[in-house]
C-alpha positions as CSV (number, residue, x, y, z in Angstrom):
1,M,-10.8,-1.8,-14.7
2,T,-10.7,-0.6,-11.1
3,E,-9.0,2.8,-10.5
4,R,-5.8,2.3,-8.5
5,V,-5.6,5.7,-6.9
6,R,-8.7,6.9,-5.1
7,N,-7.6,10.4,-4.2
8,D,-6.6,12.8,-7.1
9,E,-4.8,15.2,-4.8
10,F,-2.6,12.3,-3.7
11,E,-1.9,11.1,-7.2
12,V,-0.3,14.5,-8.2
13,G,1.2,15.2,-4.8
14,I,-0.2,17.5,-2.2
15,R,3.0,19.6,-1.9
16,G,3.7,19.6,-5.6
17,K,7.4,19.0,-5.0
18,T,8.8,15.9,-6.7
19,D,12.2,14.4,-7.1
20,G,11.3,12.2,-10.1
21,K,10.6,9.1,-8.0
22,T,7.4,7.3,-7.5
23,Y,6.4,6.7,-3.9
24,Y,3.9,4.0,-2.8
25,V,1.7,3.8,0.2
26,Y,0.7,0.2,0.5
27,L,-1.4,-2.2,2.6
28,L,-0.4,-5.8,3.3
29,T,-2.3,-8.5,5.0
30,N,-1.9,-12.2,5.7
31,W,-3.4,-15.3,4.0
32,N,-6.8,-14.9,5.8
33,N,-6.9,-11.1,5.8
34,K,-7.0,-10.9,9.6
35,V,-4.0,-8.5,10.1
36,M,-3.2,-5.4,8.2
37,Y,0.1,-3.5,7.7
38,V,0.5,0.0,6.2
39,G,3.8,1.1,4.8
40,V,5.5,3.6,2.4
41,T,8.4,3.0,0.0
42,S,10.0,4.2,-3.2
43,N,10.6,0.7,-4.5
44,L,7.5,-1.4,-4.0
45,E,8.9,-4.5,-5.8
46,H,12.0,-4.6,-3.5
47,R,10.0,-3.9,-0.4
48,L,7.5,-6.7,-1.1
49,Y,10.4,-9.1,-1.7
50,E,11.7,-8.1,1.8
51,H,8.3,-8.6,3.4
52,K,7.6,-11.9,1.7
53,N,11.0,-13.3,2.5
54,K,10.8,-12.1,6.1
55,L,13.9,-10.0,5.8
56,V,12.3,-7.2,7.7
57,E,12.0,-7.6,11.5
58,G,8.7,-6.6,13.0
59,F,5.0,-6.8,12.4
60,T,5.0,-8.3,8.9
61,K,7.5,-11.0,9.9
62,K,5.7,-11.8,13.1
63,Y,2.2,-12.0,11.6
64,N,3.2,-13.3,8.1
65,A,1.7,-10.2,6.3
66,G,3.1,-10.4,2.8
67,K,0.0,-10.2,0.6
68,L,-0.3,-6.8,-1.2
69,V,-4.0,-5.9,-1.3
70,Y,-3.8,-2.1,-2.0
71,F,-1.4,0.7,-3.0
72,E,-1.4,4.3,-4.0
73,T,1.3,6.3,-5.8
74,T,2.6,9.9,-5.6
75,G,5.7,11.7,-6.8
76,D,5.9,13.6,-3.4
77,V,7.7,11.8,-0.6
78,M,6.1,14.1,2.1
79,A,2.6,13.4,0.7
80,A,3.3,9.7,0.8
81,I,4.5,9.8,4.5
82,E,1.5,11.9,5.5
83,R,-0.9,9.5,3.7
84,E,0.7,6.5,5.5
85,K,0.3,8.2,8.8
86,Q,-3.3,9.2,8.0
87,I,-4.3,5.6,7.1
88,K,-2.5,4.1,10.1
89,K,-4.8,6.2,12.4
90,W,-7.9,4.8,10.8
91,R,-10.0,2.1,12.3
92,R,-9.8,-1.3,10.7
93,E,-13.3,-0.9,9.0
94,K,-12.2,2.2,7.2
95,K,-9.0,0.5,6.0
96,N,-11.1,-2.4,4.8
97,Q,-13.3,0.0,2.8
98,L,-10.2,1.5,1.2
99,V,-9.1,-2.0,0.1
100,I,-12.6,-3.0,-1.1
101,G,-12.8,0.1,-3.2
102,M,-9.9,-1.0,-5.3
103,N,-9.8,-4.7,-4.7
104,P,-13.2,-6.1,-3.6
105,E,-12.0,-9.7,-3.7
106,W,-8.9,-9.0,-1.6
107,C,-6.8,-10.8,-4.2
108,L,-3.0,-10.6,-4.3
109,V,-2.6,-7.3,-6.2
110,S,0.8,-8.2,-7.6
111,R,-0.8,-11.2,-9.4
112,A,-3.8,-9.4,-10.8
113,P,-3.2,-8.3,-14.4
114,E,-4.9,-5.0,-13.9
115,F,-2.6,-4.1,-11.0
116,P,0.9,-4.7,-12.3
117,V,3.7,-4.1,-9.7
């Protein structure tokens, strides 16, 4: 089974302050993996529903990016926001390597049994 979270510091929260919620930093792509979107949420299932049903104006709606290929979790909202910003600054190749480390086939994570959402 592939490890979901690649960074142990992120998993426990960099700041150590939690409010009991789980926060997700996630990467979406389109059907042919040509575009990539990085986001953060406290309710991944609901957020994916919004993206897939094009209820969110912007990048994901315009480029039809609704395929979840990667996510990380933390209990610290500030750590999640910082991680999202960090990943957004990366070049595409580095983001690709992040996905490949968890999901080498770029399959839809929410449909893979080892990555329940």
